[in-house]
C-alpha positions in Angstrom: 3.4 17.0 122.8 5.8 16.3 120.0 4.4 19.0 117.8 4.7 21.6 120.6 8.3 20.6 121.4 9.1 20.8 117.7 7.8 24.3 117.4 9.5 25.3 120.6 12.9 24.0 119.4 12.3 25.7 116.0 11.9 29.0 117.8 15.0 28.5 119.8 16.9 27.6 116.6 15.6 30.6 114.7 16.2 33.2 117.4 19.9 33.9 116.7 19.1 34.2 113.0 16.9 37.2 113.3 19.3 39.5 115.1 19.7 43.0 113.6 23.4 43.1 114.6 25.2 39.9 113.6 28.4 39.3 115.4 31.6 38.6 113.4 33.6 35.9 115.2 36.7 37.0 113.4 36.5 40.6 114.7 39.8 42.5 114.9 41.6 42.3 118.2 42.3 46.0 118.0 38.7 47.0 118.7 38.2 49.0 121.9 38.4 46.8 125.0 35.1 48.3 126.3 33.3 47.3 123.1 34.7 43.7 123.2 33.8 43.4 126.9 30.3 44.6 126.2 29.7 42.3 123.2 31.7 39.3 124.5 32.7 38.6 120.9 34.4 35.3 121.2 32.2 33.7 123.8 28.9 34.8 122.2 29.9 33.5 118.7 30.7 30.0 120.0 27.7 30.1 122.3 25.3 30.9 119.4 26.6 27.9 117.5 26.4 25.6 120.6 22.7 26.7 121.1 22.0 25.9 117.4 23.6 22.5 117.7 21.6 21.8 120.8 18.4 22.8 119.1 19.1 20.7 116.0 19.9 17.7 118.2 16.6 18.1 120.1 14.7 18.4 116.8 16.4 15.3 115.5 15.3 13.3 118.6 11.7 14.5 118.1 11.6 13.5 114.4 13.1 10.1 115.1 10.5 9.5 117.8 7.7 10.6 115.5 9.0 8.2 112.8 8.9 5.3 115.3 5.4 6.2 116.4 4.2 6.4 112.8 5.7 3.0 112.1 3.9 1.5 115.0 0.6 3.0 114.0 1.1 1.9 110.4 1.6 -1.7 111.4 -1.7 -1.6 113.4 -3.7 -0.1 110.6 -2.2 -1.8 107.5 -3.7 -5.3 108.1 -7.2 -3.9 108.7 -7.0 -1.8 105.6 -6.0 -4.8 103.4 -8.8 -6.9 104.9 -11.4 -4.1 104.3 -10.8 -4.3 100.6 -12.8 -7.4 100.5 -15.9 -5.5 101.6 -16.3 -3.1 98.7 -14.9 -5.2 95.8 -18.0 -7.3 95.4 -20.1 -4.1 95.1 -17.7 -2.9 92.4 -18.3 -6.2 90.5 -22.0 -5.9 90.9 -22.8 -2.2 90.7 -19.7 -1.0 89.0 -17.7 2.2 89.5 -18.7 4.8 86.9 -16.8 8.0 87.6 -17.9 9.4 84.2 -21.6 9.2 84.9 -23.4 12.5 84.2 -25.7 13.5 87.1 -27.1 16.8 88.4 -26.2 16.6 92.1 -22.6 15.6 93.0 -21.3 15.3 96.5 -17.5 15.2 96.8 -16.4 13.4 100.0 -12.8 14.5 100.7 -10.9 12.4 103.2 -7.8 13.9 104.8 -5.9 13.7 108.1 -6.4 15.9 111.1 -2.6 16.4 111.6 0.2 17.6 109.4 3.9 16.7 109.0 2.9 13.9 106.5 4.1 15.3 103.1 1.7 16.3 100.4 -1.1 13.7 100.7 -3.7 16.2 102.0 -2.9 18.8 99.4 -3.2 16.1 96.7 -6.7 15.1 97.9 -7.8 18.7 98.0 -6.5 19.4 94.5 -8.4 16.4 93.1 -11.6 17.5 94.9 -11.4 21.0 93.4 -10.8 19.4 90.0 -13.8 17.2 90.4 -16.0 20.1 91.4 -14.9 22.1 88.4 -15.5 19.1 86.1 -19.0 18.5 87.5 -20.2 22.1 87.7 -22.4 23.7 85.1 -25.8 25.4 84.5 -27.7 22.2 85.3 -25.2 20.6 87.7 -24.5 21.2 91.4 -21.4 20.1 93.4 -21.1 20.1 97.1 -18.3 19.1 99.6 -18.4 16.8 102.6 -15.1 17.2 104.4 -13.5 14.7 106.7 -10.3 16.0 108.4 -8.9 19.3 109.6 -6.5 19.7 106.7 -9.2 19.6 104.0 -11.3 22.0 106.1 -8.5 24.5 106.4 -7.9 24.6 102.7 -11.4 24.4 101.3 -13.0 26.9 103.7 -10.9 29.6 102.2 -12.4 29.6 98.7 -15.4 27.1 98.8 -17.1 27.8 102.1 -20.5 28.2 100.6 -20.2 24.8 98.8 -19.5 22.8 102.0 -22.4 20.8 103.2 -20.8 19.0 106.2 -17.5 19.0 108.1 -16.4 16.1 110.3 -13.1 16.3 112.2 -11.2 14.2 114.8 -12.2 11.1 112.9 -9.0 9.2 113.8 -8.9 10.3 117.5 -9.9 6.7 118.4 -9.3 3.4 116.6 -12.0 3.1 113.9 -14.2 0.1 113.4 -17.0 -0.6 110.8 -19.8 0.3 113.2 -18.4 3.9 113.7 -17.9 4.4 110.0 -21.4 3.1 109.2 -23.0 5.6 111.6 -20.9 8.3 110.0 -22.0 7.2 106.5 -25.6 7.2 107.6 -25.3 10.8 108.9 -23.9 11.9 105.6 -26.7 10.2 103.6 -29.3 11.8 105.9 -27.9 15.4 105.6 -27.1 15.7 101.9 -29.0 15.2 98.7 -27.1 13.5 96.0 -27.2 11.6 92.7 -23.5 10.6 93.0 -21.1 10.4 95.9 -17.5 10.8 94.9 -15.1 9.7 97.7 -11.6 11.1 97.3 -8.8 9.4 99.3 -5.3 8.1 99.1 -4.9 4.4 98.5 -2.0 2.8 100.4 0.5 0.9 98.2 3.7 1.0 100.3 5.5 3.1 102.9 6.8 5.4 100.2 4.0 5.2 97.7 0.3 6.1 97.8 -2.2 6.5 94.9 -4.8 9.3 94.9 -8.1 7.5 94.2 -11.7 8.4 93.6 -14.6 6.0 94.2 -18.1 6.7 92.9 -21.3 5.6 94.7 -24.6 6.3 92.8 -28.0 6.9 94.3 -30.6 4.1 94.0 -32.5 6.2 91.4 -29.4 6.6 89.2 -28.5 2.9 89.6 -32.0 1.9 88.4 -31.9 4.4 85.5 -28.5 3.1 84.4 -29.8 -0.4 84.6 -32.9 0.4 82.5 -30.8 2.3 79.9 -28.7 -0.8 79.2 -25.5 0.5 80.6 -22.9 -1.3 82.7 -25.6 -2.1 85.3 -28.0 -3.9 82.9 -27.0 -7.3 84.5 -29.0 -6.3 87.7 -32.2 -7.4 85.9 -30.9 -10.9 85.6 -31.1 -11.4 89.4 -34.2 -12.6 91.1 -35.5 -10.8 94.2 -36.8 -13.0 97.0 -39.1 -11.8 99.8 -41.5 -8.9 99.9 -39.0 -6.2 99.0 -39.3 -4.3 95.8 -36.4 -3.6 93.4 -36.2 0.0 94.6 -35.9 -1.0 98.2 -33.2 -3.6 97.4 -31.2 -0.9 95.5 -31.7 1.5 98.4 -30.2 -1.0 100.9 -27.4 -2.0 98.5 -26.3 1.6 97.8 -26.3 2.5 101.5 -24.3 -0.6 102.4 -21.9 0.0 99.5 -21.3 3.6 100.7 -20.5 2.5 104.2 -18.1 -0.2 103.0 -16.3 2.1 100.6 -16.1 4.7 103.4 -14.6 2.2 105.8 -12.0 1.1 103.3 -11.2 4.7 102.3 -10.7 5.9 105.8 -8.3 3.0 106.6 -6.4 3.4 103.3 -6.0 7.1 103.9 -4.8 6.5 107.5 -2.2 4.0 106.2 -1.1 6.5 103.6 -0.8 9.2 106.2 1.4 7.2 108.5 3.6 6.0 105.7 4.0 9.6 104.4 4.8 10.7 108.0 7.4 8.0 108.3 9.1 9.2 105.1 8.8 12.9 106.1 10.3 12.3 109.6 13.1 10.1 108.1 14.0 12.9 105.7 13.9 15.5 108.5 16.1 13.3 110.7 18.7 13.0 107.9 18.5 16.7 107.2 19.0 17.5 110.9 22.1 15.2 110.8 23.5 17.0 107.8 22.9 20.4 109.5 24.5 19.2 112.7 27.6 18.2 110.8 27.8 21.6 109.2 27.3 23.3 112.6 30.0 21.2 114.2 32.4 22.2 111.5 31.5 25.9 111.9 31.9 25.6 115.7 35.3 24.0 115.4 36.5 26.6 113.0 35.2 29.4 115.2 36.8 28.0 118.3 40.1 27.4 116.5 40.1 31.0 115.1 39.4 32.3 118.6 42.3 30.2 120.1 44.6 31.4 117.3 43.7 35.0 117.9 44.4 34.7 121.6 47.8 33.0 120.9 48.8 35.8 118.5 47.9 38.4 121.1 49.9 36.6 123.8 53.0 36.3 121.5 52.7 39.9 120.3 52.5 41.1 123.9 55.5 39.0 124.9 57.5 40.3 122.0 56.7 43.9 122.8 57.9 43.4 126.4 61.1 41.8 125.3 61.7 44.5 122.7 
């Protein structure tokens, strides 16, 4: 509703600006009376400014309302996002986060919003995703996209349509919980083949600050290979496995659980960043609308004063002509 109203008011505001015959409010009073009556010079010039002022006021009301809505949503999501950080941090301590690992099949999971008017957070995520794909592309390497959000879809479909494996939209239509995100993560794992999953999202820091972040989740085979090669994951061999499960099965379960936890945190962090960026954008829009309203008010007063002065001059000139 707010988006539609904003577009409607924008069209009303822009309509007088595209006229092919702009009207001069300071038009000479000696123009033919028929032309002045036809154009309605004085009344139209002030009416245009009044319409613009009304449009700007309506836009300002909408942006202030959107800022308050974003603030309310941010408060509801922020606590959940901060609590979710405790889910993936133990996995980072155990399995590590190795963005520089060299693998053949890379899947870039790009998380963006479904709606706009939130600054440049979506463009930033898309730029990082494109950079990751170029960095991990080569004769023996393959990179694919998994897209979450309408904004990443709109940008990546233009030039990378053949590299997109899966598109998921309307993710934030309802409040998200871990169960929903884990089902979503399971669908991604079933539909794509990967050696490394690289999740791109915006980490929330404050209302006016967010940090573009990339989290890496390796496949069980790559984790086992890295552990055997004596890399950062060599400490896995120091743990004892109880029960009937093999090491490969344990790693399979760990990586799936790690991906669902990282995804849950990434979705919440990105949602917080989106609402914070929208608050900042709507606050700037409200202030800009206020500045424009001040300028329009000044222009309206000047136009009205000029019109009154012109009419007084005509009356005095007419009276002088009669007396003479």
